[in-house]
ZAMARGU-4260 file (C-alpha; in steps of 0.2 Angstrom, whole numbers, plus 5000, padded with zeros to 4 digits):
<rodrens>
0) 4929/5127/4911 | 4934/5141/4899 | 4944/5155/4906 | 4942/5175/4901 | 4955/5183/4891
5) 4968/5187/4903 | 4986/5195/4900 | 5004/5188/4902 | 5007/5181/4918 | 5005/5167/4932
10) 4988/5165/4939 | 4982/5155/4955 | 4964/5148/4949 | 4952/5142/4966 | 4940/5131/4966
15) 4928/5130/4982 | 4912/5125/4989 | 4913/5137/5004 | 4921/5126/5015 | 4934/5114/5005
20) 4948/5121/4992 | 4959/5118/4978 | 4968/5126/4966 | 4980/5127/4951 | 4990/5139/4942
25) 4987/5145/4925 | 5002/5154/4912 | 4998/5164/4902 | 5014/5164/4891 | 5022/5166/4876
30) 5037/5156/4881 | 5042/5142/4879 | 5053/5132/4891 | 5067/5115/4885 | 5079/5108/4898
35) 5091/5096/4895 | 5097/5087/4910 | 5112/5079/4916 | 5121/5073/4932 | 5128/5089/4937
40) 5126/5096/4922 | 5107/5108/4916 | 5104/5116/4899 | 5089/5125/4896 | 5083/5132/4878
45) 5070/5145/4876 | 5060/5148/4860 | 5044/5158/4855 | 5030/5147/4857 | 5021/5152/4841
50) 5034/5153/4829 | 5048/5145/4836 | 5060/5158/4835 | 5075/5155/4849 | 5072/5170/4863
55) 5088/5177/4870 | 5092/5188/4885 | 5079/5176/4896 | 5081/5174/4914 | 5082/5155/4920
60) 5084/5151/4938 | 5083/5134/4944 | 5079/5130/4960 | 5080/5113/4972 | 5074/5111/4989
65) 5066/5127/4988 | 5082/5134/4988 | 5089/5144/4971 | 5104/5135/4967 | 5109/5145/4950
70) 5103/5160/4941 | 5109/5162/4923 | 5101/5172/4903 | 5099/5165/4889 | 5112/5168/4873
75) 5107/5174/4858 | 5104/5155/4853 | 5091/5154/4866 | 5102/5140/4877 | 5109/5144/4895
80) 5119/5131/4903 | 5124/5128/4920 | 5138/5117/4929 | 5135/5110/4949 | 5143/5103/4962
85) 5140/5084/4965 | 5124/5083/4977 | 5109/5075/4977 | 5096/5085/4971 | 5079/5086/4976
90) 5063/5094/4972 | 5069/5103/4955 | 5060/5116/4946 | 5068/5127/4933 | 5059/5149/4932
95) 5060/5155/4914 | 5056/5173/4914 | 5057/5187/4899 | 5047/5203/4905 | 5030/5196/4907
100) 5032/5181/4901 | 5034/5166/4912 | 5038/5148/4909 | 5040/5131/4923 | 5048/5116/4922
105) 5049/5101/4937 | 5062/5090/4929 | 5064/5076/4935 | 5076/5076/4949 | 5088/5060/4949
110) 5094/5066/4931 | 5102/5081/4938 | 5108/5075/4954 | 5126/5066/4955 | 5130/5052/4963
115) 5152/5048/4966 | 5150/5033/4972 | 5138/5026/4958 | 5153/5027/4949 | 5161/5013/4957
120) 5157/4995/4950 | 5164/4980/4954 | 5160/4960/4956 | 5164/4947/4971 | 5167/4930/4972
125) 5169/4915/4983 | 5182/4900/4982 | 5166/4890/4984 | 5148/4894/4985 | 5147/4883/5003
130) 5156/4880/5017 | 5155/4872/5034 | 5158/4882/5051 | 5176/4880/5054 | 5181/4882/5037
135) 5191/4897/5027 | 5180/4910/5017 | 5195/4915/5002 | 5183/4929/4996 | 5192/4943/4984
140) 5184/4960/4974 | 5187/4968/4958 | 5183/4989/4958 | 5183/5001/4942 | 5177/5014/4940
145) 5169/5024/4930 | 5177/5039/4920 | 5164/5045/4907 | 5163/5030/4895 | 5178/5020/4901
150) 5184/5009/4916 | 5200/5018/4928 | 5208/5004/4939 | 5206/5015/4956 | 5226/5005/4963
155) 5230/5012/4981 | 5213/5017/4984 | 5206/5010/5001 | 5189/5002/5004 | 5182/4995/5016
160) 5174/4973/5016 | 5159/4970/5027 | 5153/4953/5031 | 5136/4952/5040 | 5127/4932/5043
165) 5109/4926/5040 | 5106/4936/5054 | 5113/4954/5047 | 5126/4954/5061 | 5143/4960/5055
170) 5158/4946/5056 | 5168/4954/5049 | 5172/4974/5047 | 5190/4977/5037 | 5196/4991/5027
175) 5208/4985/5014 | 5222/4996/4999 | 5217/4991/4984 | 5231/4983/4972 | 5235/4990/4957
180) 5224/4979/4948 | 5211/4987/4958 | 5208/4971/4968 | 5206/4964/4985 | 5208/4948/4994
185) 5204/4944/5011 | 5197/4927/5022 | 5186/4924/5033 | 5188/4909/5048 | 5170/4904/5052
190) 5169/4899/5068 | 5162/4880/5076 | 5147/4889/5080 | 5145/4900/5065 | 5126/4903/5061
195) 5117/4892/5047 | 5113/4902/5030 | 5118/4914/5018 | 5132/4929/5023 | 5131/4944/5012
200) 5149/4953/5008 | 5147/4970/5002 | 5158/4984/4999 | 5159/5002/5005 | 5168/5018/5001
205) 5182/5026/5016 | 5166/5034/5023 | 5153/5020/5020 | 5145/5024/5004 | 5139/5010/4997
210) 5148/5002/4983 | 5139/4993/4967 | 5149/4979/4972 | 5141/4964/4984 | 5140/4946/4983
215) 5137/4932/4997 | 5141/4913/5001 | 5132/4897/5012 | 5136/4891/5028 | 5127/4874/5030
220) 5131/4858/5044 | 5129/4843/5033 | 5113/4833/5042 | 5108/4813/5035 | 5091/4811/5035
225) 5082/4802/5046 | 5066/4800/5040 | 5057/4798/5021 | 5040/4809/5014 | 5032/4800/5001
230) 5014/4803/4993 | 5003/4790/4986 | 4989/4796/4976 | 4975/4782/4974 | 4974/4783/4956
235) 4987/4793/4945 | 4974/4798/4932 | 4958/4803/4936 | 4945/4814/4926 | 4942/4834/4928
240) 4930/4837/4941 | 4933/4824/4953 | 4944/4824/4970 | 4961/4817/4971 | 4964/4806/4985
245) 4982/4802/4991 | 4991/4798/5005 | 5005/4808/5013 | 5019/4797/5024 | 5034/4798/5034
250) 5043/4785/5042 | 5062/4783/5050 | 5074/4774/5040 | 5075/4761/5055 | 5055/4757/5048
255) 5045/4767/5063 | 5033/4782/5056 | 5035/4799/5060 | 5021/4802/5073 | 5012/4819/5076
260) 5025/4830/5065 | 5017/4846/5055 | 5012/4846/5036 | 5010/4856/5022 | 5007/4851/5006
265) 5007/4861/4990 | 5001/4859/4975 | 5004/4867/4957 | 4996/4862/4938 | 5001/4864/4923
270) 4996/4859/4907 | 5000/4839/4903 | 5001/4831/4887 | 5002/4813/4883 | 5017/4804/4872
275) 5007/4793/4863 | 5000/4807/4852 | 5013/4816/4842 | 5012/4836/4841 | 5023/4848/4836
280) 5035/4863/4846 | 5023/4875/4843 | 5008/4864/4849 | 5012/4865/4863 | 5016/4881/4869
285) 5032/4881/4878 | 5037/4879/4895 | 5028/4870/4911 | 5020/4857/4901 | 5022/4839/4904
290) 5026/4826/4888 | 5032/4810/4897 | 5028/4799/4911 | 5018/4800/4923 | 5018/4804/4945
295) 5034/4810/4952 | 5043/4802/4936 | 5042/4821/4925 | 5060/4823/4928 | 5070/4839/4939
300) 5067/4849/4927 | 5050/4851/4925 | 5046/4848/4946 | 5045/4864/4950 | 5034/4874/4933
305) 5015/4876/4935 | 5005/4887/4947 | 5001/4885/4962 | 4985/4884/4967 | 4982/4878/4986
310) 4992/4878/4999 | 4985/4865/5015 | 4994/4861/5032 | 4991/4844/5043 | 4999/4834/5054
315) 5003/4814/5054 | 4991/4803/5065 | 5000/4789/5075 | 5004/4776/5058 | 5014/4793/5053
320) 4999/4795/5039 | 4988/4809/5032 | 4976/4807/5021 | 4972/4822/5008 | 4958/4826/4997
325) 4962/4838/4983 | 4950/4844/4968 | 4952/4844/4951 | 4942/4859/4940 | 4935/4855/4920
330) 4951/4866/4911 | 4943/4881/4899 | 4953/4876/4884 | 4948/4855/4886 | 4967/4850/4889
335) 4973/4839/4901 | 4980/4845/4919 | 4994/4837/4928 | 4994/4840/4947 | 5011/4840/4957
340) 5007/4839/4978 | 5022/4841/4989 | 5023/4836/5004 | 5037/4845/5017 | 5039/4836/5035
345) 5043/4847/5051 | 5048/4835/5066 | 5051/4838/5083 | 5069/4844/5078 | 5063/4858/5068
350) 5070/4846/5053 | 5059/4848/5037 | 5059/4835/5025 | 5049/4837/5005 | 5043/4822/4994
355) 5030/4825/4981 | 5021/4813/4964 | 5007/4818/4954 | 4991/4814/4947 | 4986/4818/4929
360) 4966/4823/4930 | 4961/4820/4909 | 4947/4828/4901 | 4942/4813/4895 | 4947/4793/4896
365) 4957/4794/4880 | 4964/4806/4865 | 4964/4810/4847 | 4977/4816/4836 | 4974/4822/4817
370) 4992/4823/4806 | 4992/4825/4785 | 5007/4823/4776 | 5012/4843/4772 | 5006/4859/4778
375) 5006/4865/4761 | 4993/4862/4749 | 4986/4867/4731 | 4970/4870/4729 | 4964/4858/4719
380) 4975/4845/4729 | 4967/4833/4741 | 4973/4835/4759 | 4975/4816/4765 | 4974/4817/4781
385) 4980/4801/4798 | 4969/4802/4814 | 4972/4791/4828 | 4964/4787/4842 | 4974/4782/4859
390) 4974/4779/4880 | 4982/4785/4891 | 4992/4769/4893 | 4995/4771/4874 | 4984/4756/4870
395) 4974/4759/4853 | 4954/4765/4853 | 4943/4761/4840 | 4930/4773/4839 | 4919/4783/4828
400) 4928/4802/4823 | 4922/4819/4815 | 4933/4825/4804 | 4931/4844/4797 | 4940/4857/4787
405) 4936/4875/4794 | 4943/4892/4788 | 4951/4899/4801 | 4943/4914/4809 | 4953/4932/4813
410) 4946/4946/4826 | 4937/4956/4816 | 4929/4942/4807 | 4915/4932/4812 | 4915/4921/4825
415) 4906/4908/4817 | 4917/4892/4809 | 4915/4888/4792 | 4916/4873/4786 | 4923/4871/4771
420) 4924/4853/4770 | 4920/4836/4785 | 4921/4819/4783 | 4915/4804/4796 | 4926/4789/4799
425) 4929/4775/4813 | 4947/4770/4818 | 4950/4750/4817 | 4958/4740/4827 | 4972/4749/4829
430) 4968/4762/4833 | 4972/4775/4818 | 4961/4780/4802 | 4964/4789/4785 | 4953/4803/4779
435) 4954/4814/4762 | 4945/4833/4758 | 4945/4843/4745 | 4948/4862/4748 | 4932/4871/4740
440) 4941/4888/4744 | 4962/4893/4749 | 4970/4901/4762 | 4971/4897/4782 | 4962/4881/4786
445) 4961/4871/4801 | 4958/4852/4803 | 4951/4847/4818 | 4946/4829/4823 | 4934/4824/4837
450) 4927/4810/4846 | 4915/4807/4861 | 4919/4796/4874 | 4914/4785/4886 | 4920/4795/4899
455) 4924/4815/4902 | 4922/4828/4912 | 4908/4828/4921 | 4902/4845/4921 | 4898/4841/4900
460) 4896/4824/4899 | 4901/4814/4884 | 4907/4829/4876 | 4921/4828/4860 | 4939/4833/4862
465) 4951/4834/4849 | 4966/4845/4841 | 4965/4854/4822 | 4979/4857/4812 | 4982/4873/4802
470) 4989/4872/4785 | 4987/4882/4771 | 4977/4876/4754 | 4985/4887/4742 | 4993/4900/4749
475) 5011/4904/4752 | 5014/4899/4776 | 5019/4885/4783 | 5009/4885/4800 | 5008/4870/4815
480) 4997/4859/4825 | 4987/4870/4841 | 4975/4862/4853 | 4959/4864/4853
</rodrens>
């Protein structure tokens, strides 16, 4: 909404439909105001908005929580600076006035506030990360205070140590005097009935202010597991779109089933790459992916990778078993997927024991891969590519494959693939084949191999699956393989 020509000043603009009203402020001024804040300090600069020339003798007023806390005037350079007491300032406003010219700013209040307790920092640690009831906890605290850009040793000053148990109950509150090295050493005797779980250690000032130094430890009572939980899939591999069937079972170590126990089972998924098809690191894209083995043999470092897709609950029957069915879906990138199933069984004593296994949901019944002798070729040079076809047990597959050399696509180009060269070939009894292609163009090219599998994801029927290798023909850059 255009405003009429107005004199200098501050105006209230009201909009209303006769019942509801809204307001805003419009200022007509040639006075510009720039501020810079630091804890306990404010610097203001005033200048002509048209010419940029500094303006002196401007009244600058500083407000916080609707109270004026400072008033000053700018000097010949248009600058005004104020030092404020240490405090927490909220809802800060800075007002500049020169004759009929007015300027207002609302800087971030936190930048002006000063917090003496934030100048304290430190480190808290114990002699062990975990203890049992009746043990003695030895803890140590190292404290420092900031002084400008340096740290100072607060020797001889007072501090309080608080230790809280897992129920937020204070089990230790004690005053300490810091040593000449700015340290505190203390002990806590854990009773026989100490609560199990995590205990927090915090450091506070003499008046209870919280310092940025915390630590903690665990108190646990070891109990030998009385039963074991297993997850047994009906098949170690299924086609994507099929249902995974598995049995969760819990049995005591003396052989009897754990009956009627509550079960929670969680499913995570991650990409699976067969170890029988060679790939570069760049192709697989990093973490959260499985390369070797099946079932629960992926290794502890891999076990908890992947995205959670399901969490269900149930109860064990009279034989200590629970049969479950988990649907699988088609991977949009045509990758194989590892479904990790973890079962957590809680018995009548409220003790939880977990077990896990995994099933591979494959896109087809076998995979194909392709590799080249080099990543860099001259335009006139023949590209020699090696094709391999293997099933998921590593056995060779004799099949027909189509190999194409394509021009790489980019976002600002057509989505249509430009085929530079192609060839069809069959893999031998050893599952291998070799093709030779002559590129007619230079640049970044992609080598793609596809094959039809007897069994493939049911939504697509007998679709092809393969991989492609970017390369440079007559270029200078090296590219790695990437999944199709």
